[in-house]
Each structure stands twice: as structure tokens, then as C-alpha cells.
N, C-alpha and C positions, 0 to 999 in steps of 0.2 A: 963580240958576241956573235953566236951562231942564231941563223933564223929557225924559228920555231915554225915546222912545216903542218899547214894545215889543209883540210878539203872543204871545199865550199859545201855548204848546206849541214855540216856536221856541227854539234854542240859540245864534244868531247874530244880530246881529252881534258882533263883537269890540269891547268898549268900552275905548278907548285913554286912558289916565289921564297927565297929567304932575303931578307931585307937587312943589309950591313951598313953600318956607317962608314965614314972615309978610313977608320982604323981597322977597319974589317971585324968590328964587333957587331953582333946581332942588335938591330933596333928594337927597344922594347915596345911592343904594340898594343899592351894592357889598354884597354877601353878606347885604343883608337879605331878609326875607319880608313880602310885602304880602296881606294878605286884606280881602276885603269882606263885612261882616257884613250880610245882606239880611233886611228885615222889612217888614210891613205899616206904613204911614205912621202915625206916632204909637205904634204898638205897642212892647213890650219884648221879646216872643217871637220869637226868631230864627226863619227860615225856612230859612236856609242860611248856610253860611260858604264864602265863595268864594275860592279861591286866585289870586293873580294871578301873571304871568309877569313877571318884570323884563325888559325888552327894553333899555334903554339905561340903566344905573344912574348913570352920571355926570350924566346931563340929567334924573333923575327920572321916565323914562318905563318905564309898564308897562302890561299890558293882561289884560282877562279876559273870558269868555263865560260864558253860562248852562249849567250841566252839563245832560244830558238830564233831561227831567221837571219840573226846577224851576220852571219857568212853566207847566207843564201845566192845571192847573186855577186857575191865580190871575187875577184880573181887578181894575182897580182902582189905586190909589197904593201906592207901595211907596217904601222909601228904603234907603240903604246907607251904611254908616260905614266909612271905610277906616282900618285900622291897620297900622302898620308896626313889625316887630319888627327892631331892629337886631342885627349879630352879637355885639354884648357883651350882649345880652338887654334893651337899653332899648326901651321901647314908645312911639309916638307916634300919636295919632289924629288924623286931619285933621278940624279944626272943623266945615267946611261938609259936609253930608249930600249924596249923590247922591239925585236925585230920578227916579224911575221912573213911567211909566204903562203899564199893561198892559191890551190889549184882545183881545177873542175873535178867533179866525181865522174868515174867511168862508167858506172852503171846506173 
């Protein structure tokens, strides 16, 4: 998976996710909650829990952006784990981690 490149202090772009099961079929996100647990690469301490907006539940589509100041003082490599909580309380974590690279602002 390629790294998502970000700039410190920004809260965009919106990151669009298509969540698929192991058979590459969309995970039905109807009435589900999706969050991204954001941390430094290889670390266990969370820097942020970021809620996703479910956009097209039948096709497993959701998106998120970084809340204000989440990336303010961060530089380097980070990762995000996606967790889905279904309406019945079941949880599913996406096996592959999102990878992020954050650089400083020029201006």
C-alpha cells in the first residue's frame, strides 16, 4: 500500500476509503460506525481517533479528514487502523494499516 502524503497543519484532503472483505466484495456499512485509530508508525499510543463519514454503505464507501490541529506538530511516518462497529455491536478491524507520511509546511 502506498503512503498517503500529508502536510503538517493541514486538515484536508478527505481520504476516501472503500472497505472490502477478504473476497474483495464491499463490506456493507449500513448503520455501522467507522473510525481510524491514528498513531506514529510502530507505536502503540494513539494520537487521535478519527470518525469516518459513511457515504455509500452498500458499496463500503466512507471518508475522513484530519480534525483541526491533529497534524499541527507532526512530522514523519504514521499509520492508521480502520475499525468498523456494526449495528449489533460486532467489531471488525481492517487487516492492512493505512500508511501516512507528513512533511512540514514550506510557508
